[in-house]
HTML snippet that shows the backbone in 3Dmol.js (N, CA, C, O; Angstrom):
<script src="https://3Dmol.org/build/3Dmol-min.js"></script>
<div id="view" style="width:600px;height:400px;position:relative"></div>
<script>
const pdb = `
ATOM      1  N   MET A   1      19.144  11.136  -9.666  1.00  0.00           N
ATOM      2  CA  MET A   1      17.640  11.191 -10.767  1.00  0.00           C
ATOM      3  C   MET A   1      19.040  11.219 -11.908  1.00  0.00           C
ATOM      4  O   MET A   1      20.145  11.660 -11.589  1.00  0.00           O
ATOM      5  N   LYS A   2      18.736  10.709 -13.123  1.00  0.00           N
ATOM      6  CA  LYS A   2      19.314  10.187 -14.125  1.00  0.00           C
ATOM      7  C   LYS A   2      19.576  11.733 -14.667  1.00  0.00           C
ATOM      8  O   LYS A   2      18.563  12.329 -14.300  1.00  0.00           O
ATOM      9  N   SER A   3      20.206  12.431 -15.177  1.00  0.00           N
ATOM     10  CA  SER A   3      20.293  13.442 -16.255  1.00  0.00           C
ATOM     11  C   SER A   3      19.686  13.005 -17.695  1.00  0.00           C
ATOM     12  O   SER A   3      19.689  11.821 -18.034  1.00  0.00           O
ATOM     13  N   ILE A   4      19.245  13.873 -18.393  1.00  0.00           N
ATOM     14  CA  ILE A   4      18.919  13.400 -19.813  1.00  0.00           C
ATOM     15  C   ILE A   4      20.061  13.143 -20.415  1.00  0.00           C
ATOM     16  O   ILE A   4      20.122  12.149 -21.137  1.00  0.00           O
ATOM     17  N   LYS A   5      21.039  13.865 -20.268  1.00  0.00           N
ATOM     18  CA  LYS A   5      22.026  13.652 -21.307  1.00  0.00           C
ATOM     19  C   LYS A   5      22.584  11.818 -20.959  1.00  0.00           C
ATOM     20  O   LYS A   5      22.830  10.951 -21.798  1.00  0.00           O
ATOM     21  N   LYS A   6      22.635  11.732 -19.663  1.00  0.00           N
ATOM     22  CA  LYS A   6      22.870  10.325 -19.786  1.00  0.00           C
ATOM     23  C   LYS A   6      21.817   9.287 -20.132  1.00  0.00           C
ATOM     24  O   LYS A   6      22.139   8.099 -20.111  1.00  0.00           O
ATOM     25  N   ILE A   7      20.531   9.665 -20.460  1.00  0.00           N
ATOM     26  CA  ILE A   7      19.508   8.678 -20.725  1.00  0.00           C
ATOM     27  C   ILE A   7      19.620   8.512 -21.810  1.00  0.00           C
ATOM     28  O   ILE A   7      19.261   7.407 -22.216  1.00  0.00           O
ATOM     29  N   LEU A   8      20.088   9.365 -22.673  1.00  0.00           N
ATOM     30  CA  LEU A   8      20.072   9.552 -24.171  1.00  0.00           C
ATOM     31  C   LEU A   8      21.569   8.990 -24.521  1.00  0.00           C
ATOM     32  O   LEU A   8      21.762   8.655 -25.690  1.00  0.00           O
ATOM     33  N   GLU A   9      22.706   8.857 -23.525  1.00  0.00           N
ATOM     34  CA  GLU A   9      24.086   8.464 -23.957  1.00  0.00           C
ATOM     35  C   GLU A   9      23.282   6.500 -23.864  1.00  0.00           C
ATOM     36  O   GLU A   9      23.375   5.676 -24.773  1.00  0.00           O
ATOM     37  N   ASN A  10      22.584   6.281 -22.517  1.00  0.00           N
ATOM     38  CA  ASN A  10      22.622   4.348 -23.024  1.00  0.00           C
ATOM     39  C   ASN A  10      21.463   4.276 -23.663  1.00  0.00           C
ATOM     40  O   ASN A  10      20.913   3.175 -23.695  1.00  0.00           O
ATOM     41  N   PHE A  11      20.761   5.540 -24.382  1.00  0.00           N
ATOM     42  CA  PHE A  11      19.779   4.865 -25.343  1.00  0.00           C
ATOM     43  C   PHE A  11      20.587   4.084 -26.431  1.00  0.00           C
ATOM     44  O   PHE A  11      21.739   4.316 -26.801  1.00  0.00           O
ATOM     45  N   ASP A  12      19.623   2.983 -26.919  1.00  0.00           N
ATOM     46  CA  ASP A  12      20.270   2.333 -27.506  1.00  0.00           C
ATOM     47  C   ASP A  12      19.244   2.169 -28.629  1.00  0.00           C
ATOM     48  O   ASP A  12      18.109   2.129 -28.154  1.00  0.00           O
ATOM     49  N   PRO A  13      19.272   2.043 -30.195  1.00  0.00           N
ATOM     50  CA  PRO A  13      18.225   2.407 -30.635  1.00  0.00           C
ATOM     51  C   PRO A  13      17.889   1.009 -31.176  1.00  0.00           C
ATOM     52  O   PRO A  13      16.762   0.811 -31.629  1.00  0.00           O
ATOM     53  N   MET A  14      18.798   0.039 -31.154  1.00  0.00           N
ATOM     54  CA  MET A  14      18.306  -1.738 -31.559  1.00  0.00           C
ATOM     55  C   MET A  14      17.497  -2.388 -30.613  1.00  0.00           C
ATOM     56  O   MET A  14      16.746  -3.333 -30.854  1.00  0.00           O
ATOM     57  N   GLU A  15      17.733  -1.686 -29.211  1.00  0.00           N
ATOM     58  CA  GLU A  15      17.329  -2.184 -28.085  1.00  0.00           C
ATOM     59  C   GLU A  15      15.882  -1.577 -28.036  1.00  0.00           C
ATOM     60  O   GLU A  15      14.889  -2.303 -28.004  1.00  0.00           O
ATOM     61  N   ASP A  16      15.816  -0.209 -28.031  1.00  0.00           N
ATOM     62  CA  ASP A  16      14.967   0.429 -27.142  1.00  0.00           C
ATOM     63  C   ASP A  16      14.373   1.394 -28.492  1.00  0.00           C
ATOM     64  O   ASP A  16      14.357   2.616 -28.636  1.00  0.00           O
ATOM     65  N   LYS A  17      13.866   0.190 -29.464  1.00  0.00           N
ATOM     66  CA  LYS A  17      13.312   0.642 -30.971  1.00  0.00           C
ATOM     67  C   LYS A  17      11.995   1.174 -30.409  1.00  0.00           C
ATOM     68  O   LYS A  17      11.556   1.966 -31.244  1.00  0.00           O
ATOM     69  N   TYR A  18      11.398   1.112 -29.650  1.00  0.00           N
ATOM     70  CA  TYR A  18       9.968   1.784 -29.802  1.00  0.00           C
ATOM     71  C   TYR A  18       9.954   3.024 -28.828  1.00  0.00           C
ATOM     72  O   TYR A  18       8.921   3.622 -28.523  1.00  0.00           O
ATOM     73  N   ILE A  19      10.990   3.288 -28.456  1.00  0.00           N
ATOM     74  CA  ILE A  19      11.512   4.698 -27.815  1.00  0.00           C
ATOM     75  C   ILE A  19      12.115   5.611 -28.818  1.00  0.00           C
ATOM     76  O   ILE A  19      13.271   5.424 -29.198  1.00  0.00           O
ATOM     77  N   SER A  20      11.519   6.415 -29.187  1.00  0.00           N
ATOM     78  CA  SER A  20      12.538   7.441 -30.344  1.00  0.00           C
ATOM     79  C   SER A  20      12.560   8.305 -29.856  1.00  0.00           C
ATOM     80  O   SER A  20      13.639   8.840 -30.112  1.00  0.00           O
ATOM     81  N   ARG A  21      11.712   9.175 -28.907  1.00  0.00           N
ATOM     82  CA  ARG A  21      11.847  10.659 -28.418  1.00  0.00           C
ATOM     83  C   ARG A  21      12.273  10.531 -27.065  1.00  0.00           C
ATOM     84  O   ARG A  21      12.364   9.381 -26.633  1.00  0.00           O
ATOM     85  N   GLU A  22      12.577  11.563 -26.242  1.00  0.00           N
ATOM     86  CA  GLU A  22      13.191  12.189 -24.611  1.00  0.00           C
ATOM     87  C   GLU A  22      12.144  12.066 -23.870  1.00  0.00           C
ATOM     88  O   GLU A  22      12.341  11.524 -22.782  1.00  0.00           O
ATOM     89  N   PHE A  23      10.558  12.564 -24.234  1.00  0.00           N
ATOM     90  CA  PHE A  23       9.245  12.408 -22.933  1.00  0.00           C
ATOM     91  C   PHE A  23       9.148  11.319 -23.050  1.00  0.00           C
ATOM     92  O   PHE A  23       8.829  10.787 -21.986  1.00  0.00           O
ATOM     93  N   GLN A  24       9.342  10.227 -24.362  1.00  0.00           N
ATOM     94  CA  GLN A  24       8.908   8.433 -24.097  1.00  0.00           C
ATOM     95  C   GLN A  24      10.343   7.793 -22.977  1.00  0.00           C
ATOM     96  O   GLN A  24      10.159   6.918 -22.131  1.00  0.00           O
ATOM     97  N   SER A  25      11.328   8.277 -23.163  1.00  0.00           N
ATOM     98  CA  SER A  25      12.179   7.794 -22.164  1.00  0.00           C
ATOM     99  C   SER A  25      12.098   8.345 -20.805  1.00  0.00           C
ATOM    100  O   SER A  25      12.307   7.676 -19.793  1.00  0.00           O
ATOM    101  N   TYR A  26      11.792   9.571 -20.821  1.00  0.00           N
ATOM    102  CA  TYR A  26      11.255  10.232 -19.307  1.00  0.00           C
ATOM    103  C   TYR A  26      10.145   9.801 -18.636  1.00  0.00           C
ATOM    104  O   TYR A  26      10.043   9.782 -17.410  1.00  0.00           O
ATOM    105  N   GLY A  27       9.072   9.357 -19.644  1.00  0.00           N
ATOM    106  CA  GLY A  27       7.600   8.486 -19.075  1.00  0.00           C
ATOM    107  C   GLY A  27       8.110   6.875 -18.761  1.00  0.00           C
ATOM    108  O   GLY A  27       7.508   6.276 -17.871  1.00  0.00           O
ATOM    109  N   ILE A  28       9.054   6.280 -19.382  1.00  0.00           N
ATOM    110  CA  ILE A  28       9.948   4.970 -18.581  1.00  0.00           C
ATOM    111  C   ILE A  28      10.077   5.190 -17.230  1.00  0.00           C
ATOM    112  O   ILE A  28       9.505   4.716 -16.248  1.00  0.00           O
ATOM    113  N   TYR A  29      10.770   5.842 -17.351  1.00  0.00           N
ATOM    114  CA  TYR A  29      12.058   6.479 -16.176  1.00  0.00           C
ATOM    115  C   TYR A  29      10.881   6.690 -15.035  1.00  0.00           C
ATOM    116  O   TYR A  29      10.849   6.326 -13.860  1.00  0.00           O
ATOM    117  N   LEU A  30      10.170   7.231 -15.631  1.00  0.00           N
ATOM    118  CA  LEU A  30       9.105   7.476 -14.065  1.00  0.00           C
ATOM    119  C   LEU A  30       8.157   6.068 -13.660  1.00  0.00           C
ATOM    120  O   LEU A  30       7.985   5.497 -12.583  1.00  0.00           O
ATOM    121  N   SER A  31       7.616   5.789 -15.102  1.00  0.00           N
ATOM    122  CA  SER A  31       6.742   4.007 -14.554  1.00  0.00           C
ATOM    123  C   SER A  31       8.201   3.104 -13.580  1.00  0.00           C
ATOM    124  O   SER A  31       7.847   2.384 -12.647  1.00  0.00           O
ATOM    125  N   GLU A  32       9.390   3.196 -13.817  1.00  0.00           N
ATOM    126  CA  GLU A  32      10.242   2.741 -13.288  1.00  0.00           C
ATOM    127  C   GLU A  32      10.464   3.073 -11.707  1.00  0.00           C
ATOM    128  O   GLU A  32      10.615   2.193 -10.860  1.00  0.00           O
ATOM    129  N   GLN A  33      10.463   4.373 -11.453  1.00  0.00           N
ATOM    130  CA  GLN A  33      10.773   5.204 -10.092  1.00  0.00           C
ATOM    131  C   GLN A  33       9.561   4.747  -9.319  1.00  0.00           C
ATOM    132  O   GLN A  33       9.419   4.589  -8.107  1.00  0.00           O
ATOM    133  N   LEU A  34       8.621   4.553 -10.443  1.00  0.00           N
ATOM    134  CA  LEU A  34       7.445   4.474  -9.362  1.00  0.00           C
ATOM    135  C   LEU A  34       6.742   2.944  -9.220  1.00  0.00           C
ATOM    136  O   LEU A  34       5.581   2.648  -8.935  1.00  0.00           O
ATOM    137  N   ASP A  35       7.708   2.235  -9.482  1.00  0.00           N
ATOM    138  CA  ASP A  35       7.115   1.032  -9.560  1.00  0.00           C
ATOM    139  C   ASP A  35       5.966   0.592 -10.490  1.00  0.00           C
ATOM    140  O   ASP A  35       5.297  -0.306  -9.978  1.00  0.00           O
ATOM    141  N   ASP A  36       5.645   0.889 -11.439  1.00  0.00           N
ATOM    142  CA  ASP A  36       4.493   1.048 -11.426  1.00  0.00           C
ATOM    143  C   ASP A  36       4.441   0.719 -13.194  1.00  0.00           C
ATOM    144  O   ASP A  36       3.799   1.563 -13.819  1.00  0.00           O
ATOM    145  N   TYR A  37       4.889  -0.113 -13.804  1.00  0.00           N
ATOM    146  CA  TYR A  37       5.429   0.034 -15.120  1.00  0.00           C
ATOM    147  C   TYR A  37       4.584  -0.707 -16.304  1.00  0.00           C
ATOM    148  O   TYR A  37       4.924  -0.824 -17.481  1.00  0.00           O
ATOM    149  N   LYS A  38       3.109  -1.287 -15.529  1.00  0.00           N
ATOM    150  CA  LYS A  38       1.759  -1.240 -16.013  1.00  0.00           C
ATOM    151  C   LYS A  38       1.341  -0.365 -16.465  1.00  0.00           C
ATOM    152  O   LYS A  38       0.757  -0.553 -17.533  1.00  0.00           O
ATOM    153  N   HIS A  39       1.404   1.138 -15.888  1.00  0.00           N
ATOM    154  CA  HIS A  39       0.850   2.208 -16.577  1.00  0.00           C
ATOM    155  C   HIS A  39       1.776   3.014 -17.204  1.00  0.00           C
ATOM    156  O   HIS A  39       1.554   4.218 -17.078  1.00  0.00           O
ATOM    157  N   ARG A  40       2.767   2.697 -17.854  1.00  0.00           N
ATOM    158  CA  ARG A  40       4.189   2.976 -18.614  1.00  0.00           C
ATOM    159  C   ARG A  40       3.264   3.849 -19.675  1.00  0.00           C
ATOM    160  O   ARG A  40       3.896   4.893 -19.840  1.00  0.00           O
ATOM    161  N   GLY A  41       2.260   3.890 -20.335  1.00  0.00           N
ATOM    162  CA  GLY A  41       1.516   4.707 -21.343  1.00  0.00           C
ATOM    163  C   GLY A  41       1.322   6.225 -20.733  1.00  0.00           C
ATOM    164  O   GLY A  41       1.925   7.236 -21.093  1.00  0.00           O
ATOM    165  N   LEU A  42       0.487   6.128 -19.886  1.00  0.00           N
ATOM    166  CA  LEU A  42       0.108   7.094 -18.879  1.00  0.00           C
ATOM    167  C   LEU A  42       1.478   7.924 -18.313  1.00  0.00           C
ATOM    168  O   LEU A  42       1.242   9.120 -18.146  1.00  0.00           O
ATOM    169  N   TYR A  43       2.681   7.568 -18.031  1.00  0.00           N
ATOM    170  CA  TYR A  43       3.463   8.373 -17.500  1.00  0.00           C
ATOM    171  C   TYR A  43       3.832   9.063 -19.151  1.00  0.00           C
ATOM    172  O   TYR A  43       3.866  10.266 -19.408  1.00  0.00           O
ATOM    173  N   ILE A  44       4.071   7.980 -20.080  1.00  0.00           N
ATOM    174  CA  ILE A  44       4.911   8.562 -21.424  1.00  0.00           C
ATOM    175  C   ILE A  44       3.930   9.850 -21.522  1.00  0.00           C
ATOM    176  O   ILE A  44       4.665  10.836 -21.456  1.00  0.00           O
ATOM    177  N   LYS A  45       2.577  10.255 -21.653  1.00  0.00           N
ATOM    178  CA  LYS A  45       1.442  11.119 -22.028  1.00  0.00           C
ATOM    179  C   LYS A  45       1.871  12.278 -21.033  1.00  0.00           C
ATOM    180  O   LYS A  45       2.101  13.350 -21.593  1.00  0.00           O
ATOM    181  N   LEU A  46       2.025  12.249 -19.595  1.00  0.00           N
ATOM    182  CA  LEU A  46       2.263  12.631 -18.827  1.00  0.00           C
ATOM    183  C   LEU A  46       3.447  13.659 -19.385  1.00  0.00           C
ATOM    184  O   LEU A  46       3.521  14.885 -19.471  1.00  0.00           O
ATOM    185  N   ALA A  47       4.266  12.647 -19.697  1.00  0.00           N
ATOM    186  CA  ALA A  47       5.808  13.434 -20.275  1.00  0.00           C
ATOM    187  C   ALA A  47       5.761  14.144 -20.993  1.00  0.00           C
ATOM    188  O   ALA A  47       6.672  14.972 -20.998  1.00  0.00           O
ATOM    189  N   GLN A  48       4.598  14.258 -22.105  1.00  0.00           N
ATOM    190  CA  GLN A  48       4.409  14.712 -22.975  1.00  0.00           C
ATOM    191  C   GLN A  48       3.552  16.244 -22.874  1.00  0.00           C
ATOM    192  O   GLN A  48       3.551  17.137 -23.720  1.00  0.00           O
ATOM    193  N   THR A  49       2.970  16.218 -21.794  1.00  0.00           N
ATOM    194  CA  THR A  49       1.994  17.216 -21.714  1.00  0.00           C
ATOM    195  C   THR A  49       2.398  17.981 -20.639  1.00  0.00           C
ATOM    196  O   THR A  49       2.518  19.205 -20.669  1.00  0.00           O
ATOM    197  N   THR A  50       2.630  17.193 -19.589  1.00  0.00           N
ATOM    198  CA  THR A  50       3.146  18.586 -18.255  1.00  0.00           C
ATOM    199  C   THR A  50       4.140  19.060 -18.316  1.00  0.00           C
ATOM    200  O   THR A  50       5.019  18.330 -18.775  1.00  0.00           O
ATOM    201  N   HIS A  51       4.518  20.362 -17.943  1.00  0.00           N
ATOM    202  CA  HIS A  51       5.641  20.614 -17.351  1.00  0.00           C
ATOM    203  C   HIS A  51       6.419  19.546 -17.056  1.00  0.00           C
ATOM    204  O   HIS A  51       5.965  18.486 -16.623  1.00  0.00           O
ATOM    205  N   ARG A  52       7.907  19.827 -17.328  1.00  0.00           N
ATOM    206  CA  ARG A  52       8.948  19.024 -16.645  1.00  0.00           C
ATOM    207  C   ARG A  52       9.284  18.905 -14.918  1.00  0.00           C
ATOM    208  O   ARG A  52       9.825  18.017 -14.259  1.00  0.00           O
ATOM    209  N   SER A  53       8.561  20.537 -14.457  1.00  0.00           N
ATOM    210  CA  SER A  53       9.305  20.453 -13.391  1.00  0.00           C
ATOM    211  C   SER A  53       8.063  20.344 -12.173  1.00  0.00           C
ATOM    212  O   SER A  53       8.341  20.385 -10.975  1.00  0.00           O
ATOM    213  N   ILE A  54       6.996  20.233 -12.570  1.00  0.00           N
ATOM    214  CA  ILE A  54       6.328  19.740 -12.145  1.00  0.00           C
ATOM    215  C   ILE A  54       5.970  18.182 -11.552  1.00  0.00           C
ATOM    216  O   ILE A  54       5.430  17.768 -10.526  1.00  0.00           O
ATOM    217  N   LEU A  55       6.464  17.657 -12.550  1.00  0.00           N
ATOM    218  CA  LEU A  55       6.353  15.899 -12.769  1.00  0.00           C
ATOM    219  C   LEU A  55       8.054  15.942 -11.828  1.00  0.00           C
ATOM    220  O   LEU A  55       8.056  14.887 -11.193  1.00  0.00           O
ATOM    221  N   GLU A  56       8.815  16.376 -11.656  1.00  0.00           N
ATOM    222  CA  GLU A  56      10.225  16.413 -11.064  1.00  0.00           C
ATOM    223  C   GLU A  56       9.540  16.565  -9.800  1.00  0.00           C
ATOM    224  O   GLU A  56       9.420  15.540  -9.128  1.00  0.00           O
ATOM    225  N   LYS A  57       9.003  17.798  -9.284  1.00  0.00           N
ATOM    226  CA  LYS A  57       8.554  18.323  -7.727  1.00  0.00           C
ATOM    227  C   LYS A  57       7.513  17.194  -7.417  1.00  0.00           C
ATOM    228  O   LYS A  57       7.351  17.087  -6.202  1.00  0.00           O
ATOM    229  N   ALA A  58       6.694  16.244  -8.219  1.00  0.00           N
ATOM    230  CA  ALA A  58       5.877  15.257  -7.548  1.00  0.00           C
ATOM    231  C   ALA A  58       6.960  14.493  -7.439  1.00  0.00           C
ATOM    232  O   ALA A  58       7.335  14.467  -6.267  1.00  0.00           O
ATOM    233  N   LEU A  59       7.849  13.646  -8.389  1.00  0.00           N
ATOM    234  CA  LEU A  59       8.381  12.409  -8.193  1.00  0.00           C
ATOM    235  C   LEU A  59       9.377  12.270  -7.007  1.00  0.00           C
ATOM    236  O   LEU A  59       9.876  11.253  -6.526  1.00  0.00           O
ATOM    237  N   SER A  60       9.541  13.719  -6.635  1.00  0.00           N
ATOM    238  CA  SER A  60      10.716  13.743  -5.837  1.00  0.00           C
ATOM    239  C   SER A  60       9.803  13.521  -3.891  1.00  0.00           C
ATOM    240  O   SER A  60      10.066  12.890  -2.868  1.00  0.00           O
ATOM    241  N   TYR A  61       8.552  14.619  -4.424  1.00  0.00           N
ATOM    242  CA  TYR A  61       7.873  14.055  -3.069  1.00  0.00           C
ATOM    243  C   TYR A  61       7.417  12.806  -2.970  1.00  0.00           C
ATOM    244  O   TYR A  61       7.118  12.453  -1.830  1.00  0.00           O
ATOM    245  N   VAL A  62       7.267  11.985  -3.888  1.00  0.00           N
ATOM    246  CA  VAL A  62       7.479  10.273  -3.890  1.00  0.00           C
ATOM    247  C   VAL A  62       8.212   9.397  -3.313  1.00  0.00           C
ATOM    248  O   VAL A  62       8.045   8.498  -2.489  1.00  0.00           O
ATOM    249  N   SER A  63       9.438  10.028  -4.172  1.00  0.00           N
ATOM    250  CA  SER A  63      10.039   8.799  -3.712  1.00  0.00           C
ATOM    251  C   SER A  63      10.879   9.539  -1.969  1.00  0.00           C
ATOM    252  O   SER A  63      11.526   8.907  -1.135  1.00  0.00           O
ATOM    253  N   ASP A  64      10.585  10.720  -1.970  1.00  0.00           N
ATOM    254  CA  ASP A  64      10.967  10.580   0.250  1.00  0.00           C
ATOM    255  C   ASP A  64       9.983  10.265   0.785  1.00  0.00           C
ATOM    256  O   ASP A  64       9.797  10.680   1.929  1.00  0.00           O
ATOM    257  N   SER A  65       8.991   9.410   0.145  1.00  0.00           N
ATOM    258  CA  SER A  65       7.993   9.067   1.085  1.00  0.00           C
ATOM    259  C   SER A  65       8.127   7.369   1.490  1.00  0.00           C
ATOM    260  O   SER A  65       9.273   6.924   1.429  1.00  0.00           O
ATOM    261  N   SER A  66       7.155   6.517   1.851  1.00  0.00           N
ATOM    262  CA  SER A  66       7.866   5.085   1.869  1.00  0.00           C
ATOM    263  C   SER A  66       6.237   4.200   1.435  1.00  0.00           C
ATOM    264  O   SER A  66       5.879   3.131   1.927  1.00  0.00           O
ATOM    265  N   ALA A  67       5.593   4.889   0.565  1.00  0.00           N
ATOM    266  CA  ALA A  67       4.084   4.991   0.304  1.00  0.00           C
ATOM    267  C   ALA A  67       4.119   3.388  -0.321  1.00  0.00           C
ATOM    268  O   ALA A  67       5.182   3.138  -0.888  1.00  0.00           O
ATOM    269  N   LYS A  68       3.057   2.196  -0.303  1.00  0.00           N
ATOM    270  CA  LYS A  68       3.002   1.423  -0.698  1.00  0.00           C
ATOM    271  C   LYS A  68       2.583   1.428  -2.232  1.00  0.00           C
ATOM    272  O   LYS A  68       3.236   0.648  -2.925  1.00  0.00           O
ATOM    273  N   ASN A  69       1.739   2.071  -2.791  1.00  0.00           N
ATOM    274  CA  ASN A  69       1.345   2.620  -4.000  1.00  0.00           C
ATOM    275  C   ASN A  69       1.634   3.745  -4.171  1.00  0.00           C
ATOM    276  O   ASN A  69       0.855   4.624  -3.803  1.00  0.00           O
ATOM    277  N   LYS A  70       3.203   4.146  -4.966  1.00  0.00           N
ATOM    278  CA  LYS A  70       3.731   5.245  -5.333  1.00  0.00           C
ATOM    279  C   LYS A  70       3.107   6.150  -6.637  1.00  0.00           C
ATOM    280  O   LYS A  70       3.105   7.380  -6.596  1.00  0.00           O
ATOM    281  N   GLY A  71       2.579   5.382  -7.799  1.00  0.00           N
ATOM    282  CA  GLY A  71       1.578   5.706  -8.848  1.00  0.00           C
ATOM    283  C   GLY A  71       0.625   6.638  -8.264  1.00  0.00           C
ATOM    284  O   GLY A  71       0.563   7.798  -8.670  1.00  0.00           O
ATOM    285  N   ALA A  72      -0.265   6.111  -7.154  1.00  0.00           N
ATOM    286  CA  ALA A  72      -1.558   6.845  -7.149  1.00  0.00           C
ATOM    287  C   ALA A  72      -1.283   8.154  -6.144  1.00  0.00           C
ATOM    288  O   ALA A  72      -1.997   9.150  -6.257  1.00  0.00           O
ATOM    289  N   LEU A  73      -0.171   8.095  -5.122  1.00  0.00           N
ATOM    290  CA  LEU A  73       0.631   8.906  -4.471  1.00  0.00           C
ATOM    291  C   LEU A  73       1.043  10.375  -5.578  1.00  0.00           C
ATOM    292  O   LEU A  73       0.722  11.558  -5.471  1.00  0.00           O
ATOM    293  N   PHE A  74       1.848   9.676  -6.580  1.00  0.00           N
ATOM    294  CA  PHE A  74       2.575  10.537  -7.610  1.00  0.00           C
ATOM    295  C   PHE A  74       0.980  11.472  -8.096  1.00  0.00           C
ATOM    296  O   PHE A  74       0.957  12.703  -8.072  1.00  0.00           O
ATOM    297  N   MET A  75      -0.077  10.750  -8.452  1.00  0.00           N
ATOM    298  CA  MET A  75      -1.085  11.422  -9.622  1.00  0.00           C
ATOM    299  C   MET A  75      -1.424  12.071  -8.321  1.00  0.00           C
ATOM    300  O   MET A  75      -1.091  13.249  -8.451  1.00  0.00           O
ATOM    301  N   TRP A  76      -1.916  11.884  -7.147  1.00  0.00           N
ATOM    302  CA  TRP A  76      -2.134  12.947  -6.001  1.00  0.00           C
ATOM    303  C   TRP A  76      -1.514  14.152  -6.173  1.00  0.00           C
ATOM    304  O   TRP A  76      -2.142  15.187  -6.400  1.00  0.00           O
ATOM    305  N   LYS A  77       0.041  14.071  -6.051  1.00  0.00           N
ATOM    306  CA  LYS A  77       0.552  15.368  -5.535  1.00  0.00           C
ATOM    307  C   LYS A  77       0.644  16.226  -7.219  1.00  0.00           C
ATOM    308  O   LYS A  77       0.845  17.430  -7.383  1.00  0.00           O
ATOM    309  N   LEU A  78       0.459  15.323  -8.161  1.00  0.00           N
ATOM    310  CA  LEU A  78       0.768  15.893  -9.463  1.00  0.00           C
ATOM    311  C   LEU A  78      -0.270  16.946  -9.573  1.00  0.00           C
ATOM    312  O   LEU A  78      -0.046  18.049 -10.072  1.00  0.00           O
ATOM    313  N   GLN A  79      -1.802  16.440  -8.927  1.00  0.00           N
ATOM    314  CA  GLN A  79      -2.817  16.837  -9.314  1.00  0.00           C
ATOM    315  C   GLN A  79      -3.134  18.365  -8.108  1.00  0.00           C
ATOM    316  O   GLN A  79      -3.745  19.380  -8.445  1.00  0.00           O
ATOM    317  N   GLU A  80      -2.459  18.084  -6.580  1.00  0.00           N
ATOM    318  CA  GLU A  80      -2.054  19.270  -6.122  1.00  0.00           C
ATOM    319  C   GLU A  80      -1.247  20.212  -6.813  1.00  0.00           C
ATOM    320  O   GLU A  80      -1.825  21.290  -6.954  1.00  0.00           O
ATOM    321  N   LEU A  81      -0.448  20.179  -7.146  1.00  0.00           N
ATOM    322  CA  LEU A  81       0.638  20.526  -8.258  1.00  0.00           C
ATOM    323  C   LEU A  81       0.208  21.649  -8.912  1.00  0.00           C
ATOM    324  O   LEU A  81       0.644  22.799  -8.858  1.00  0.00           O
ATOM    325  N   THR A  82      -1.314  20.863  -9.962  1.00  0.00           N
ATOM    326  CA  THR A  82      -1.448  21.941 -10.905  1.00  0.00           C
ATOM    327  C   THR A  82      -2.505  22.540 -10.463  1.00  0.00           C
ATOM    328  O   THR A  82      -2.734  23.689 -10.841  1.00  0.00           O
ATOM    329  N   LYS A  83      -3.398  21.858  -9.537  1.00  0.00           N
ATOM    330  CA  LYS A  83      -3.982  23.107  -8.823  1.00  0.00           C
ATOM    331  C   LYS A  83      -3.864  24.487  -8.288  1.00  0.00           C
ATOM    332  O   LYS A  83      -4.580  25.481  -8.403  1.00  0.00           O
ATOM    333  N   THR A  84      -2.110  24.122  -7.316  1.00  0.00           N
ATOM    334  CA  THR A  84      -1.683  25.262  -7.053  1.00  0.00           C
ATOM    335  C   THR A  84      -1.442  26.334  -7.943  1.00  0.00           C
ATOM    336  O   THR A  84      -1.543  27.541  -7.727  1.00  0.00           O
ATOM    337  N   LYS A  85      -1.052  25.631  -9.150  1.00  0.00           N
ATOM    338  CA  LYS A  85      -0.265  26.713  -9.910  1.00  0.00           C
ATOM    339  C   LYS A  85      -1.316  27.181 -11.116  1.00  0.00           C
ATOM    340  O   LYS A  85      -1.141  28.108 -11.907  1.00  0.00           O
ATOM    341  N   SER A  86      -2.267  26.428 -11.046  1.00  0.00           N
ATOM    342  CA  SER A  86      -3.569  27.180 -11.442  1.00  0.00           C
ATOM    343  C   SER A  86      -4.420  28.457 -11.137  1.00  0.00           C
ATOM    344  O   SER A  86      -5.009  29.269 -11.852  1.00  0.00           O
ATOM    345  N   LYS A  87      -4.213  28.279  -9.502  1.00  0.00           N
ATOM    346  CA  LYS A  87      -4.621  29.365  -8.448  1.00  0.00           C
ATOM    347  C   LYS A  87      -3.825  30.175  -8.809  1.00  0.00           C
ATOM    348  O   LYS A  87      -4.346  31.047  -9.505  1.00  0.00           O
ATOM    349  N   ALA A  88      -2.673  30.300  -8.636  1.00  0.00           N
ATOM    350  CA  ALA A  88      -1.512  31.416  -8.836  1.00  0.00           C
ATOM    351  C   ALA A  88      -1.817  31.939 -10.280  1.00  0.00           C
ATOM    352  O   ALA A  88      -1.777  33.165 -10.384  1.00  0.00           O
ATOM    353  N   LEU A  89      -2.063  31.352 -11.219  1.00  0.00           N
ATOM    354  CA  LEU A  89      -2.399  31.955 -12.600  1.00  0.00           C
ATOM    355  C   LEU A  89      -3.561  32.930 -12.962  1.00  0.00           C
ATOM    356  O   LEU A  89      -3.726  33.810 -13.807  1.00  0.00           O
ATOM    357  N   ASN A  90      -4.352  32.345 -11.873  1.00  0.00           N
ATOM    358  CA  ASN A  90      -6.001  32.530 -11.664  1.00  0.00           C
ATOM    359  C   ASN A  90      -5.776  34.620 -10.982  1.00  0.00           C
ATOM    360  O   ASN A  90      -6.175  35.725 -11.348  1.00  0.00           O
ATOM    361  N   SER A  91      -5.140  34.198 -10.163  1.00  0.00           N
ATOM    362  CA  SER A  91      -5.072  35.326  -8.681  1.00  0.00           C
ATOM    363  C   SER A  91      -4.376  36.410 -10.020  1.00  0.00           C
ATOM    364  O   SER A  91      -5.278  37.101 -10.495  1.00  0.00           O
ATOM    365  N   LYS A  92      -3.241  36.626 -10.565  1.00  0.00           N
ATOM    366  CA  LYS A  92      -2.385  37.233 -10.879  1.00  0.00           C
ATOM    367  C   LYS A  92      -3.559  38.682 -11.644  1.00  0.00           C
ATOM    368  O   LYS A  92      -3.054  39.677 -12.162  1.00  0.00           O
TER     369      LYS A  92
END
`;
const viewer = $3Dmol.createViewer("view");
viewer.addModel(pdb, "pdb");
viewer.setStyle({}, {cartoon: {color: "spectrum"}});
viewer.zoomTo();
viewer.render();
</script>
């Protein structure tokens, strides 16, 4: 997985003129890793609103699998992780 530092070093403002924030870059990175470039807006929104650790856990789960539809598996795992997190917060 590329670090944020590497992503920002490779950022070219003339070529990537529509990507001006770090979360946008991470959303594009997610869509490329999941082979789901059609839904890149969804991944940008998730990168903006969801905690990065949850996204990285879901991405590592999907990258270890050999699923045909990685985007759907990612969304399922993301839903499971957020349910577990909310249950842990409610039980305290």
